[in-house]
N, C-alpha and C positions, 0 to 999 in steps of 0.2 A: 503493499500499498503506499502511497507518495507520503514520506515524510512532513514535506509542507503541507499537504493536505489535514492531516491529524494534528499538525501545530493551529493551522488556520481554523479548523471545525471545535477546536479546545479539545479533541480526545481525552489529551494528557490528563484535563480537570475531571474527567468521568473515571478515567482509570484509577485519579488520587481519591477520589470518593469513594471507590469499589474498593480500594483498598481498606478502608478505614473498617469494611465491615469483615473483613479476614481476622482469622482468630491468631495466628502465630506467623513467624516471620516467615517461613518457607509461602504459605499461599500468601502472605503480602507481596513478597517478590512476583509470585505468577501473577497478579491481579496487577501489579504495575507494569510488566511486561507482556500484559494482553496484546495480541494482534489481532485485526479482520482478516478472515482465512475467505479464499475464494471456493472452498468445495462444498456444494451443497451438503452433501453425507457428513461432513464434520459439524458443520453450522446447526443443521438437525439435532445430531448427538447433543452440541453444545446446549443449545437452546431446551433440548428436553431434561437434561440434566437439571437446569436452573429449575425447570419446571418441578423436577421431583425432588428438589430441595425446597421450594416452596411447599409442598405437600408433605414434607419431613417435618417442617417447622411445625405444620398445621397436625399432624398426627401426634410429634412429640417437642412440644413448646419448651422443653427443659432441655432438647438436645445439646449437648455442644463437645467442643474437641478437647474438652477437659486440658489434661497437663501434657501435651505433647508438646513435644522441643523439636527442634532443628539439631538433631543428633549427627546429621552427616559429618560432621569434622571430627568428633570424637570415633566414628566408626572407620573412618580414614585414616586415622591416628591410629588406632588400634592393629589395624590392617598390615602398617609397615611394621609394627615389633613394640611400639611404645607402653609404656605404662600407663593408665589413664589414673586419674584422680578421683578418690572416694566422691566428691561431690559429682563430678561427669558420670560416675557410675550408677549414683543415684537418680541424674539427671534420665540418663538410658532407661532405668528399670521404670520409671514413673512414664516414660514414652510408650514404652512395650506394655505396660499394664492399660494404659490409654487407646491404644490401637485395639487391643483387645476387647475393651469396651465398646469402641466404635464401629467394628468390625460385628460384634454380637448385635448390636443397636437398632444399626442399619440393615443386617439379613433379616433380623425378625419382622421387619417390614419389607421384605422382597417383594412381594406381590405388587406393592403399590410403588414400588422405586426400584425397577428392575435393572437401570444403568448403573444407579448408585450401588445397588447391590452386586452388580457383577465386579466395580472396581474394589467394594469392600472386600470379597469373597478372596482377591487376590493379596491379603495382607497376612502376614506371619507375625503374630505375637510373641514367638521366639520362648515361648513358654519355660523350657528348659533353663534357659539363661536367666529368665524372669526369678525362677526359684532361687538359684544358687545366689542370684544377687542380693534377694531379701533374705536368704539365709546368713550371708556375710557381709552385709552392710546395712546400719541403722538408719532412721529416716533425718537423723541429724549429718548423715554421713561419717560416721565413726564404724569401724571395722571392727568386729563382735568377736568375743571371746571365742564362740564356736563356729568362727570361719575355718578353722584347722586345730587338731588335736596339739600340734606344736605350739599356736599361739595361745592355746588355753593353758599349756603348761609354763609357757614363758610370762605370760600375766601373774599365773599363780607366783611364779619365782620373783617378778619386780614386789608383788604387794608383800611377801614374805620378807625380802630384803628390805621394804622399806619399814614394815614395821618394828623390825631389828633395831635398823638404824634410829628411828624416833625414839623407842623404849631408851637405848644408850644416851642418846643427847639429852632426854629429858634428866636423866639421872645425874648425869655430869654437871646439867646447867642447875638442878636443884642444889647440889654441892657447892658449885661456885657461888649462888644467890646467897645462901648459909654463910661462905668463907667472907663474902663481901668483895668477890674478884668481879660479878657481873651485877648491872643495875636492876633488869628484869628478867624473869623467865620467857626468852622469845628464841625462837629456832627461825631464820632463813636460810636464804640461798643466796650464793654469791659463785660465779664462774661456774654455775653448774654444782655446787657441790654444797650441800649444809653445813652451817656453820650457825656460833651462838655469839653473840655479842657482850665482848669482855671489856672492863676499864682498861683504859690506856697504860694507866698507870700500874697494872697488873699485869702486863703483858708477859713480863717475864716469868712470872710466879705461875702463871697458867700452861700448861702444857700443850702446846697445838701449833698449827700451822696457819699465818696470817692471811687472809685473801682480800682483806679490805679494810677501810676505815672511814669515820663518819667522817661530814665536811669538816666538823669543829676539830676533829682529831681527838675527841674526849673517849671516844668508844671507836676498838679494833674488833672485827668478825674473823674470829677464830676457827677454825676446823681441830678441835680435840683427836688427840694423837691415836687415842682408843676407838674414834669412829671413822680413822681412815680406813681401814680396811672394810667395814661396812659400807661406807660412803662406794668405795671401790665395786664391791658386792653389786650394790643398786644400781650403779653405771653400768655393769656388765651386763644386768640383768635387761636393763632398758635397750643396752644395744642389740642383745638378741632377739628383743620383741620387737625392736624396726625393723630387723632383718625380715623376721617373719610374716610383719605386716608387709615388706615389699613384695614378699614372695607370693603372698594372696594375692595381692591388687595386681600384679604380673600375671596370675595365674587366671583371675577374672578378666583380664585384658585379653591375653588368649582367647579366654570362651568369643568375646566380644569381635575378636578377629576373625573368628571361624564363622559366622553371620552378621558379616560388615553388608555384604550384598542385601539380603531382605533386609536388614535395619536401614539402610540408603533408600531402597524401595519403599518402605512403610512411610518414611518423611515424605517422598513425591507422590505416593496415590494419595495420605493423607490430605496435603497440600491440593491435591486436584478436587478431593471432595471437600474440602473447608471452601476452596473458589466456587466450587457449583453453590454451596451455602451461602456465601457472600453476594453471588449474583441474586440468589432467591432473595435476601434480606434487603438489598437493594432495588430489588422489582416490587417487594412490599411497599416499600417509602417511597416509590414513583407511581404507586398503583397501574402498573406497566402489566403488558399482554404478553403472549408468547405469539409471535408473528406467523404465517404463513410463509414459507420459503418457496419462491416461484423459480422456475427454470427458465421463464421466458422472456427474461430482461424487461418485465414491468414490474411495478409497483402500486400500492393502494396505501395510504397512511391514514385514515379518519380519524379526527379529532386529536392528530397528533402534537404533543406537545414538547418545546425543548427543557431536555433532562435540567438543564443548569441555571433554570430561571425560575424567582421565587414567586411567591403570592399568588395573586388570581391571573393564571396565566390562560389567555386566551388559545382552545384549541384551532389547529386548520386543519382542514381538508387538503390534501394533494396527492396526486396520482398522476402517471407517467407512463408510457409505451403502451396504452391501450388504445382500443378504438372506441370512441364516444358513444354508447348507445347501445353498445354490443353486449350482451349477455357471455355468450360464448365468444371467447376472444380468440383470433387465429392464430396459428404460432407466426412466433418473429422472423421475418425473412433473413437467410443467412446474408447474403447480399443483398443490401437494399436498393431499391429501384430510384432513379433519378426523376423518374417521371411525376408528374403530378396527378394523381388522382386522390379524389376528393372523398369517394366512395370508398369505403374499409380502410382509410387511410388511418395509420397507427398515430398517436400524435408522440411525437420524439423529442419535444422543444416546448417548454412553457415559459410564455414570456410574462415578466410580473409587473406590471406599472401602479404608480399610485404615490402620494407625499412624501417627504422623508419622514423619518420618525414612524412611520405607517406600518412596520412589521414586513417590509419586503426582505430584508438580509435576513431577519430572524427565520422567516418560511423557509430561504436559502440553507441557513447553516441545518434548520431541525431536518429536513430532509437528508441532508450528509450525514450527519452526526447519527439518525438512526441508524442508517445503513450500516453506518461503523458498527454501533453497538450491535446489532442483530448478528453481524458477521461474525464479533467477537464473543457471541453466545450469550447476550445479555437481551431480558426483554426489552420492549421498548415504551416508551408511554404515549398509547394511542387505545381506540378502542377496538373490543371486539371484532375480529373479520378483516384486521390489519395483513399487508402481506408485504413483503420486501422482495426487490430484485438481487441477485448475487454479483458483485461486479468485482472484477481483475482489480480496478484501480478507480479512487475517487480524486478528482482534480479539481481546486478551488482556487480561484481569483476574488478574495474578498478582503476589502479594508484598504486602508491607505497605505500604499507600498511605495510610497517616495522614498529616496535614499539619497541624502546632502553627500556620503562620501564616494558614491558611485556617480554622482551629478547628474541623477536621474529624475526626473519631473514623476507627477504623480500620474500622468497619461504614458509615460515612457516606461514606468517601471509596471504599470500594469500592463502593456502592450509585450514587454519581455516577458512577461509571466504566461502569457495567453499564446504569444508564439511557441513557447516551450510545450505546452499543453496542445494545442496544433500538431505539433511533430509527433508526440506520445500516443496519444491517447486514440484507442481503438471503440468498433462498435460494444466492447465487453464492459465498456468503462462509464461513468456518471461524471459529469463535466457543470460544475456550477459557478457561474460567473455573473458577479455583481457590479451594476452601474456600469454596463457595456458602452464603451465609445464613448464614454466621460472623459472631461478633463481635457478636451480638443475643442476646435470649431465644430459648431451644431451639426450644420449639415456634412460637415464631413467623418465625424462621428458616427451620425445616424448611417451613413453610407457604409461603413464600417462592420458598423454594429448588423446591418442588415446582411453584408455578405459572409461576416462569420456565421451566423446564424444558418444562413442557407448553406454552408460549406458542412456543419457539423451535420444536417437535417440530411444531407448527400451522403454521407459516410454511415448515417444511423447511429449516431452516437447520442444519447440519452443526454440533454441538456437543459438546465432552468437557470433562466436569465434574468436577473432586474435591469429596468431602464427608465429613465425619464423621456424621452424624445416618444413625442406623438405619433410620428412618422410609422413607428414601429408597430403600432396599434392594427395598422391596414395591413401593415405588411403581413403581420402573424394572421388575419383574418382571410387573407389571400393566398397564403402559403401553405400546402397540403404537410401535413406533418407538425404544423407549429399552431400552437394554441393560445389565447389571450387570458390573463387572469389578472387580478387586482386586489388591492387591500382596500378595504373598506373604510369610508370616511365621513363622521359624522356631522351634518352642516349644522345642528342644533348647539351641539357644544364644543363645534370646531375642533373636536380631538378624533383621531381615528379610533376603529374600532379592534383593529388587529384580526380581523376576520378575511381569509385569503376567498375570493371569488372564481373559481374556475372557469373559462369561457365568457366572461364578461372584462372588457378593457377598462382600463382606470380612467374616470374622467376627470377633466382638466376643472381643478375646484376654485380657481386664484380671484374670479370674478363674487362668486359667490361669498366667500373668504372676505374679501374686499368690503362687499355690501354688511357682512353680519358687524365687521369691524369698525362701520360707518362711514366709508369714502363716499364724498360725496355725490350726489345721483348723476349730475351734469359729468363729471367723470368716469362712471361707470358707463353711462347712455354712450360717450364718446368712444369709449373702450369697447363695448359693443359693435360699434357700426364699424370698426377695422375689422374685426373678424369676419373671413368667408363665411355666408350664409350658409353653405352647405355644410361647413363643419361646426355652425352653431345648430344645425338641424340634427345632426350626428349625435349632437352632445345632449340635446333633449331628449333623443330615443335612447341614449344612454341612461337617463336619468330616470324615464319611464321603465326601461327594463331592470333597473337597479330596484325601482319601488316595489314593480311586479316579486321578485326576487325576495325582498324583505316578506312581502306579504304570505307567499309560498311558504317561506321558511317558520314563519309564525304559525301558520295552517298546520305544519309539519309537526310542530312542537306540542301542537294543543293535541292532535291526534294522537300524537305519541304518550301522551300522560294519559288521555282515556284510555289508549290501549292498554296501559300499563294499569290503572285502576280496574279496568275489568279483567285481565288477568290475574289482578288479587284477589278479586272477588271471587272468580271460578276458583282458583287453589282453595279460599275457603270453603267454597261448598262442596269440592271434592274431599277436604279432608273432613268436615260432618258428614259426609258419605259414610267414608272410611271408616268412621268412629261408631255410627248407626250400625254399619255391618258387623263389627267386630263385639259389640254390643248383643247383638242377635247371634251371633256365633256363641258368646259366652252364657247369655241365657238358656240355648237349648243345651250346650253343655253340662251346664249345672243341673238342668231336668233329666238329663240322662243319667247322671251320677246318683244323683236323691232316687230317680227309680230303680237304678241296680241297687242302692243302697237298702233299699226297703224289700228287695226280693232276697237277697243275703239276708238279711234278719229274720225274716219270716222262716228262709229253708233252716236259718240257723238254730232257730228256736225249735223247727219241727225235729231236729238232731236230736238235740237235748232232751226232747220230750221222749224221744224212744228211748235213747239211753238211760233215762230213769226207769222205763219199764223194765229194764231187762236188769236190774239191782235185786238181787237174792232178797233182801228184807221187803221190795216194794209191794204195793196193795195192786194186782191186775185190773181191779175194774176202774180204780182210781188212777193207774198210768192211762188205761186206755181213754177213759174220757179227757184226761188231759189231753191225749194225742189230738183226740178228734176237735177240743176246743182251740188248739194252738193252727189244725189245719183250717179250720173254719176262719180263724184270724188272720193266717198266710192270704186265705183266699177274699179277704177282707181289703187286706194291704195293697194285693195285686190290682184291686178293682178302684183303690185311691186313686183319685186325680194327682197328678204332679203339681206341686205348687208352682206359678209362675213369677217371677221376679220381675215386676214392674219399677222402671226407670223414672224416679222422682224427678219431677220438673219445678218444684217449690224451691224454696230457700234452704239453703244446706243447715241440717241441723247444728246445733253450738255443741262445741267438745265436751264430753262428759268431766267431771270435776268430783276431786276428794269430797267426799260427805255426802253424795248424791246415793239414791237407793237403786239398785239396778237388779236385773234379773238375768241371772247366769241361765241361758237357755240349754247348754247340755247339760246340765245335773239337775235342771228344774226346781231350782229353788233362787230365793230373792236374799239379798243383802244389802250390806253399805260397800260402796267402793271406798277403798282406803288409799290405793295412790291413783295418780293419773297416767295415763299410756307412756311408758318409755320408748328407747328409740326402736325396739323390736315390737311394739304394739301390743304389749302385753300388761295387764293390770292386776294389781292386788283386792280380793273382795273377800269382805268378814261374812263369814256364813255363820249365825250360831255363834258357837266358842271356837269356829275353825275357821282360819284365813287360808285361802287358796289363791292361785296364780292362773290367769285364764288369758286368752287370746280378746283384745278388745272385739273383735266380729262377735264374738260368741257373749258378749254382754250389751242390754239396750236397758235404757232409761225408764222407770216406772215411777208411779206416784205412791203414797204412801198408803192409799187404800190398795190397790194392785198388790203392791208388795205383801199387803196382811192377807189378801185372797191366797197368796202363792205360798206363803210361809206367816200362818197367824203369828204377831208378835206377842200373844198372850200365851202360847203355846210353847212350851221349852220342847227343844229338838228331843225326840224321843230316844231312849236308850235301849236299844235292839238286844234282845237278848233271846235266845233259843233253848228249851231243851230237848234232851234226847228221845222223850217220849212223844214229841209234837209231830203228827203224821203228815205227809203231804196235803191228804183231805184236809186237815185241820189248817193247816198254813195257808192253801188257797182258799178256803171259805171266810179267814179273818184276814187276808192279803193287805198289807200295808205299805205304802212308799218305804224304798230301802233307806235308811238313814246312809250319814257319810261315815259313821263311825259304830265300831261294836266293841263295847265294854266287857269284857271278861273277866273283871277284878272279883274275887271272892271264889271262881268256881273251882271245880275239883281238874286236876291234870287229866283226867280219864275223861271230861267230858267238855274239855276244851275243843281238842281237833272236830270232833263234830259240829259243835256250834260255827266254829271258821267256816269248815267247807260248806255248810250253808249259806253262812251269811257270803262267801265268796260267790258262790253258784248265783244265788240272788242279783248279786252287785254286778256280775259279769253279765247277767241276764238282760239286767237294767241299763246296759250300757254305760255305766260308772267308768270315769276315767282311773279313779285312785279311791281308794278308802283307808280310815285309820281302826287300827287293834289296840286297844287301851287294855294291857295287862297287868300296869302299874310295876313298879321296880322291885320290893319286897326282896327273897334271896333270887329272882333271877329265873328261878325255875320255870316258870308259863311261857316269859321271854324265848328261852332257850327252845321250848318244846314247840312253840308256833313257829320260829323262823327256820327249826330244822324240817317241820313239815313243808314248810311253804316252798322248800327248795324244791325245785324241778316240776313244780305244778303247772303245766302247758296254759292255765288262763292269766298266769303273770307274769308280767316283763321284768319288775325289779322290787326288791325287798329293802328298804332301809330305813334307819334308826328316824325316828321324828325330832324335828329340832327342837331346839330348846323352847321356844314359846308355843310349842304344840306338844310339849309332854318329856322330849329327851329320850332317855332310854327306857322311859315307863310305858311308849306307846310305839309303834309300829307302821311305817306309811307302806302299803301296799300299791302299785301301781300296774293297773291289769291291761291285758293287751286288747284294748277297743278301740 
């Protein structure tokens, strides 16, 4: 790509902003070195990776490169045999652990990120090396004792020698203090040797070697003769330790050298992934889109915005290389025809006219810069449906190119650059020319501009040019392949709107502006009389066209808004219909489940009745009658209509609060709500003397009268007792609701088991989820008999001691298989 164009179009600034989103140095280098490419395949791959990076940030907002480091230099250093510093080894370990994390995170989302996952699959986390580094080096870059057995022994020797040395020095120093030879009991170090401070006047009395003295000369620092050998032992142990540390680091560096290639490759791969993520983050800040990559040397940029402009940027619509009004675009001819054929002629040159500071140059730069970004893999700030062409080169002549050093005027410097462009440009390139032919005589400048545009059209080179020359408007209208465009100007505010209007030449607004600014009417009339009537008629016609376009644009905006509102309403209706369908299916499913449950309940009760008739002590006549009654009950259940759930349309019921009376439907009992629903939807309910925990869906609010009707407050909960002599017939004749607990305190051990069996059988048949058996604490005999008997009972799911508030070891909670 032409370096001059990259600078002119400010691509360097875009690269710098992209680099700001990179997470580490290697990816920042890639961002700053990004270059547009001319391969459609490569461009599509880069754009797709950017889209996948945006998807990754959406699926995993907390994803980050973590502790990735650019350790390529360290790997190269290890490869040539050098020993790495512990801090560098820690960086290598952190980098490889981050590589493993990145690899796993991206591969988990491989279905949504196939191209990034393909890159991540090549990452080698070098797990054996990481384990070795983790075992040998601490997070503070200290070589650990366990790095090698020899190092462990060497450090033990260092500690032992040090302790011996300190013990000896303390004894000597204490003695010296007592004898008045030393001022304070302080052990310090001089020249790598431990010494004690001795009064200078006592230096000849104290036996030792002088290593230093204080600034005042009053104190000398001496190594006692008795500690010299111990100091030597300590220093020798330190030397052995240092040698072993060096050997361990050399061994670890050799392990790094063995996998230096995968380490370097991992840095490059992670940098490529991070570059895609940086492009994705940059695209999100620009509200950019993934453009279509065309291969027919044409592009369409609706709603394009310059990425470096801040504030309320007015989007522009710019396209080139297309046949106006043709939906199916014919292929671009390899050799452009010089003949003028208006029908089916592609537009290869766009001529933009308009006032200064109206946005002509911005439109020029926007078209060029967005192509540079897209060909570098970046999404572009435009509307969905945008498409780009693939250019071998983009050439730009924009801005004041005056050179004092080369004695070139503005016109000469522009023309020098244009001459260079005309020599090298081909039909695979894009040419951007600002203020074509300006800076010289208007007649000659206009002639040069028309000739150069004609030359570029004949060569099939896509060109966008801006100009002030009114003669070029007619030239563009008459020349096949050339199309007028203009930047809109608001005569009411005397300000440009910055909107680009393709197909309409710019008006000359000089007289209108002069009138708005208060120029006398006499002068304005004289000026109008000097204008060619034909030109004035054309100008009026242009004004009418512009008004029509403005009204059409407003109509399109209104239609788009109405269409958007209709789409939203339609989506809401479809959503409501889907909810109704889901609710209907849920109701049918609940009805089927309820019907199945009723049938299963009836069949279960029949089977239990049949089993009762087979007991040796059962009364056959009573059992047969019970069987008939149950069969009749089953037929009644099967004939019972299934309760339908109706969707309430009234206001939502207020949430239940602690202290309210409620009905526990599953237990058929009323009580008082003790706690509000927790996170799992469970509540605690006080049922008489028993507190139980149930799901909020099983609880309904009731009034005091309704609660009394379910469980009368004046009647205490019945104490359920059974005698061995009670027959099945008597129990059926005197049937009462099964209580929540059975009290067997005071019963004999021989009577307890039959009572418990009958109670559990009735509770199971009644659908009770759990019951409490009160046996008292006493000697624990009843508790032991009951719990041993309950073990292995098929009706029972779990047996546990009651909580302290429910009786503790004096009661047993039995959870039934209902």
